[in-house]
N, C-alpha and C positions, 0 to 999 in steps of 0.2 A: 636416456632413461631405461632402466632395467625392465625387460619384458615388453617394451614397445615394439610395434611392427617396424620393420626396416625395408622400405621400398626398394633399396638399392642392393639388397642381398640377393645373389643369384638363386632362383628357385631350385630346390632339391628334387630329385626323383622320389616320388612318394607313391607307395602302392596302396590303392583303395582296398577296403575290406574284401571285395571280390576279385582283386588282382587283375582288373581288366582296363585300368586307366593309368596313364603316365602323366607326370607333371614336368614341365620344362619351361623355357622362356620363348617368346615369339621370335626374338632376334637378339644378337649381342648388343644392339644399340638401344634396346628398350629395357629400362630397369624394372618396369612393371607394365601391365599385370602379368601374373603367372598364367600359364595355359595348361589346361587339362584336356587330354585326348584319349579316346578309347583305343586300345591296342588290338582289339578283336572286333569282328563284325557282329552286328545284331544286339548291341547293348541296349536294353530297355531303360530309357532315361529315368522315368519316375521311380521304378523299383531300385535302380542303382542309387538314385538320390536318397531314397529312404535308408539304404544301407550305408551311404557314404556322406551324409550331411555334415558330419564332423570334419571329414577330410576337405570338403568344399570350404567350410567356414574357417578352417585352419589356414588355408591359402589366403583368404580375405584378410584375416587378422595379421598375417605375416607380411603381406605385400600390398595391402590396400585394395586389391581386386584380383579376380581370377576370370579368365576367358575360357569357356567350355566350347571346344571346337571339334567338329567331326561327329557329333551326336545326331541322331535322327529326332527332329522336333517337328512332327507333321502338322500340328494344330495349335491354336491358341489354348485349347484345353490342356494339351500336353505341357505347354509352357507354364500355365497356371499350376498344374499339378507338381511340376518340378519345384517351383518356388515354394509352394505350400509344404512340400516334403522337407525342404531345407529350413524354411522359416515359417512355422505355423502362424505367427502373429503378423498376417498381412495387414496393410494399411489402406484406407480409402483416400482418394485424392479429393479432399474436402477443404476448401480455403484456397482455391486455385486462382492464379493470376494470368494464365495463358490458355488459349483454346486447346482442348483435348477432347477425345471421344472415348467413352467406355466401350470396349469390344468384347467384354466377358467379365466374369466374376473377378473384381479387383485387378483387372488388366486394362490398360489405357494405351491410346496412341501416344507417341512422343509429341512434343509441342508442334502444333500445326501452323508453322510459319512458312511463307513462300520459299521455294527452293533456292532462290538467289540470295537469301539472307543468312548471315552468320548468327548463331545463337551463342551468346557469350558464356564463359565459364561460370558455373554456379554449383553449389550443393543444393540438392532438391529441398524446397520449402524451408530454406535457412532463414527466410523472413518470418516464418510462422511461429506460433506458440508451441506447436508440436511438429517434429520433423522425423522422417524415416532414418533409422540407423543403417538400413541396407536398401539399395536400389538395384533393380535387375532389368537388363535390356535383352530384347530378343530380336534378332535381325531376320525378319521374314523375307524381305526383298532388299538386297543391297543395291545401292545406286549404281547406275552405269558408270558414273564418274563423280568423284568427291563423296560428300556425305559422311565423312569420318566423324567420330565422336571423340574429340580431344579430351585428355585427362590431365589433371594437375594436382599435385600434392599440396594440401592446404598448409602444411608445416613449412614447406619450401616457399610458398607465397608469402607467408608472414615474415619469414627471415629476409626476404628480398625487399620489403618495404622500408623506406627511410624511418628512422626512429621517431621523428616528430609526427609523421603521419600515423604510424602504428599506435603511438601513445594516445593521440587524439581520438582515434576510433575506439580504443579500449576504454578510455575514460568516459567518453560521451555516449557510446552506443550509436544506434541508427534509429531515426524515426521514419517509419514507413507510412506514406499517405496514399490512400486509394479512393478513387471516385468511381462509382458505378452509375451509369446513365444508359438509357435505352439506345441513344444515338451514337455512343462512343464507348468502345471497350466491351468487356463482359458485363451482362446484367448480374446483379447480386444473387438472383435466384440460381443462376448457373454456378457462380463461384462457391456458394454454400449449400447447393443441392437441396433447396427448399424454397417455397414461396410464402412461408409463414413468418411474418414480421416478429411476432412474439418469440418465436423460436430463435431467430438470429439475434435479437436483442438480449435474450438470456445468455446466449453464448458469448456475446461481446462483453457483457458485465462479468461473466465468470472468468473470461480471459483478460480482463482489465484492458479492453480496447475502447478508446473514445469513439463515439459514433454520433451521427446526426442525419436525419432525413431532410433532404434539401427541398426547396420550394418547387423544383421541377420534377419531383418524384424520385430523385436519385438518393444515393446513400454515400456518405463520406466516412471513412475510417481512418483513425490514427492510432498507432501504437509504437512503443519503443522496444527494441530488441537488442541483444548484444551483438557486437561486431566480431568478438573473439570468444571462444569457449574452451573449456577443458574437455578433451575427447571423452565421451561416455565410457569407453572401454579401457583406455590406457592412461587417461589423465594428462596427455600431452596437450600443449597449447596450440590451437588451430584457428586459422581464419575461417569465419563462418557467418556470412551475411550476403545480402544482395543489394547493397547500397548502389553499386555501379549500374545494375540492371534496372532498378527502380528510378534512378535519376533521369530526368528528361534528356540529359546529354547523351544517353544511350540510343536515342532515336536517330534515324537518318536525318541529316541537317535540314532537308526540305520538309520532312514531316514535322520536325520540332518547330521550325519556323511557322508553318501553317497552324500548328496547334496553339503556339503561344501568341499568335496574332488574334486568337479568339478566346483563349483562357489564360488565367494566371497559372503559374506552375503548380500551386497547391490545388488547382481544379483539374489538372491533367489526370488521366486514368491512373497513372502511377507516378510517384515522385518520392525522393528521399532527401533527408537532411540529417544533421547530427541530432542526437537525442534531446539536446537542450533547445532545439529549434533553429540553431544557427546553420547557415549554408555550408555544404561541403564544397571546397574549392574544386573546380573541374580538373585542374592540373593534378590534384591528388588522386582523382579517379583515374586519370591517365597513368599514374604510377601503379595503381592496382592492376590495370590492364597489362602494363609492362611486366609486372611480377608474374601474372598468369602466363603470359607468353613465354617467359624464360623458364617456367616450370613445366611447360606443356609437353606431353607425348601423345602420339596417336598412331593408329594402324587402320588399314582398310577392313571393312566388314566383309564377312563371307556369309552365305545363306545358312540359316539355322544356328549361327553363333548365339551364345548366351553369355552376357557379361555381368558379373556380380561385383558391386562396388560397396566399399565402406563409405557411406554418404557424408559423414562429418569429416572424413579424412581426405577424400578425393572428389574434386569437382569434375563436371562434364560439360560439354557444349556440343555444337554441331557446325560442321563446315557446309558451305553451299554445295549443291549437287545438280547433276543432270540425269534425266531419266526417272523412272519410278523408284521410289524408296519407301520402305515400310519397316519401321522399328517400333516395337511395342515395349511397354514399361510396366513393371509391378514394383510395389514398395512394401517394406516390412520392418519389423522391430522398431516401432515408433518410440520416441523419447521426448520428454518435456525439456525444451531448450533452456528455459530459465534455470533449471536445476544445475546447469553446467556453466553458468556465467561466472566470469572471473573478476576479482578485484583488480584494479589497475596495476598496483605494485607487483602483485604475484604474477600477472600476465607478462609484464615487461621483463621481469627477471627470468621467467621461463623461456622467453623468446630469445634472450641474449646468448 
């Protein structure tokens, strides 16, 4: 497609407006992200970002992501100010499904799962009605061992799926089922950042989400979203959902067994099926994981790294790690997912 970003094109050397930053690639083996490094000492990050926001965004559009390495990022506030300088439309993390902590203005911890767990590939909030167009990571403390953030091109993931699986997801979409209880998973007050029932009910009606308050004081939500969308910037067809992460098969076997011995799948904290309510074959979700694995690239974090990603185009995950690890996240440029849902025939032709 003319004008579309090409993750496999070698980054060019680009001179920022103040001529103090070079653009290169991390290594010959990694097709993306591009990497921007200061070539002189003492570059003030926020001021440089104000002057060079178009240069940063140009790398994201062309390569799907850019790693800023070698800059001084002394505080959370400095990270926030960098993001705000490049992307003034920062986004709140409201409609969350995993534990996070706010550490500053629109800055959050990355998902707080135990260090020995893998976090599967996903585009941030691809289950939600509104998702960020950009997601930005800040490596405060890199892990002693492991803890990489794998990346995968959602176009490549879609191409790697068998035709029958791809077509079923495109045609049916994904139904996301969530249950909020005090004793299991996140409370709804945390997920939606309010304890006002009227407020969340109005939101659910506005966003066309089915909801019910259960007899035990919990909340059940159901809504259908697309599995594949047209990229908001380029129009390319991209895989964009979290069916595999919501499905109970994503849980460790012993956890899933214990959970389903007490609850039906539709009563689990998270579950997914096709949009028409039919089950998604677990072997098909295995094919999704295979496609992610084949498309995956990763690199070790260094202290003060900042990684800017095109969220609809590139997924991220997390590898297990040892030692302390602290990576923060900010999101920006939100878009309404339904505005970019594709008809089945158009999506199938574009993926071929």
